[in-house]
C-alpha positions as CSV (number, residue, x, y, z in Angstrom):
1,M,-51.1,83.3,-21.4
2,D,-49.6,85.6,-18.3
3,K,-50.4,88.5,-17.7
4,V,-48.8,91.7,-15.7
5,L,-51.8,93.7,-14.8
6,I,-52.1,97.1,-13.2
7,R,-55.5,98.4,-12.1
8,Q,-57.3,102.2,-11.1
9,L,-53.6,102.9,-12.4
10,R,-54.2,107.6,-11.2
11,V,-53.9,110.2,-13.5
12,D,-54.5,114.2,-13.4
13,T,-54.7,114.8,-16.6
14,V,-56.1,117.8,-19.0
15,I,-58.8,115.8,-20.8
16,G,-61.8,116.7,-22.2
17,V,-64.3,118.5,-25.2
18,Y,-65.7,121.4,-24.1
19,E,-63.2,124.8,-22.6
20,W,-63.8,124.3,-18.8
21,E,-61.1,120.4,-18.5
22,K,-59.0,122.5,-21.1
23,Q,-58.8,124.7,-18.3
24,I,-58.5,121.9,-16.0
25,H,-56.4,119.0,-15.0
26,Q,-59.3,115.5,-14.6
27,T,-58.6,111.5,-13.4
28,L,-58.4,109.0,-15.4
29,L,-58.3,105.6,-14.2
30,L,-56.2,102.8,-15.9
31,D,-56.5,99.7,-16.0
32,L,-54.4,97.4,-18.0
33,D,-53.6,93.8,-19.0
34,M,-50.0,92.8,-20.9
35,A,-49.3,89.5,-22.3
36,W,-46.1,88.1,-20.8
37,D,-44.7,85.4,-20.5
38,N,-43.4,85.3,-16.7
39,R,-41.9,82.5,-16.7
40,L,-38.5,82.7,-17.5
41,A,-38.9,85.7,-14.5
42,A,-40.3,83.0,-11.9
43,V,-37.9,80.6,-13.2
44,K,-34.7,82.5,-11.8
45,D,-36.1,84.9,-9.9
46,D,-34.6,87.4,-12.0
47,Y,-36.6,91.4,-12.2
48,E,-34.4,91.4,-15.8
49,H,-37.0,88.9,-17.0
50,A,-40.1,90.6,-15.5
51,L,-42.3,92.9,-17.5
52,C,-41.8,96.0,-14.3
53,Y,-45.1,97.9,-13.9
54,E,-43.4,100.3,-12.5
55,T,-42.2,101.6,-15.0
56,V,-44.7,100.9,-16.9
57,A,-46.7,103.1,-15.0
58,N,-44.3,106.1,-15.1
59,R,-44.1,105.8,-18.2
60,L,-48.5,106.2,-19.1
61,T,-48.8,108.3,-16.4
62,A,-45.9,110.2,-18.4
63,L,-47.3,110.0,-22.1
64,L,-50.4,111.3,-21.1
65,T,-49.5,114.1,-19.0
66,E,-47.7,115.6,-22.1
67,Q,-50.2,117.7,-23.7
68,P,-53.5,117.9,-23.3
69,V,-55.6,115.2,-25.7
70,E,-59.8,115.5,-25.8
71,L,-61.5,111.8,-25.8
72,I,-60.6,108.8,-23.3
73,E,-60.9,107.2,-26.6
74,T,-57.4,108.5,-28.0
75,I,-56.1,107.8,-24.2
76,A,-56.6,104.1,-24.4
77,E,-54.6,104.4,-28.0
78,M,-52.0,105.8,-26.5
79,V,-51.3,103.5,-24.3
80,A,-52.0,100.8,-26.6
81,R,-49.6,102.3,-28.9
82,C,-46.7,102.9,-26.1
83,V,-47.3,99.3,-23.5
84,M,-46.3,97.4,-27.4
85,T,-43.9,100.4,-29.0
86,E,-41.4,100.1,-25.8
87,F,-42.2,98.0,-24.1
88,N,-42.6,95.0,-26.5
89,V,-46.0,93.0,-25.0
90,P,-47.6,91.5,-27.5
91,W,-50.9,91.8,-26.8
92,V,-52.5,94.9,-24.3
93,K,-56.7,94.7,-23.2
94,V,-57.0,99.3,-21.9
95,K,-59.8,100.5,-20.5
96,V,-60.4,104.4,-19.7
97,M,-62.0,105.1,-16.7
98,K,-63.6,108.7,-16.5
99,P,-64.7,109.9,-13.0
100,G,-67.9,112.7,-12.7
101,A,-67.9,113.0,-15.9
102,V,-71.7,112.1,-16.3
103,P,-73.5,113.0,-12.9
104,T,-75.2,110.2,-13.5
105,A,-72.7,107.6,-13.6
106,A,-69.8,106.5,-10.8
107,A,-67.4,107.1,-13.9
108,V,-67.1,106.6,-18.3
109,G,-64.8,104.6,-20.5
110,V,-63.5,102.7,-23.6
111,E,-61.9,99.4,-23.5
112,I,-59.7,98.3,-26.3
113,E,-57.9,95.5,-27.2
114,R,-54.6,95.4,-28.9
115,G,-52.3,93.0,-30.6
116,H,-51.9,89.2,-30.7
117,C,-51.7,86.7,-27.9
């Protein structure tokens, strides 16, 4: 299976369950593995047949900054649904990390896989 990868996409947004978190922006780091058949793009050397990681990254940044969300679990589901429906990706693995959420950990996070290979 071919994959298109995005690593440590940084999104500053309002995220959290505590009242103080709802008043500030915090950073999320996203990793995505997206199933995508790269053969046609490679053979033709044609951007038209590629999954544009910049377009995906820009769309996810816009999505995740539209409104406050409490849980990173919700963020992961939103990302997976968006990638699969808007970009016609059949399978995606999404990891969402929240640096600094727990003082004794570099980051906490969730990872989900949706769709079929």
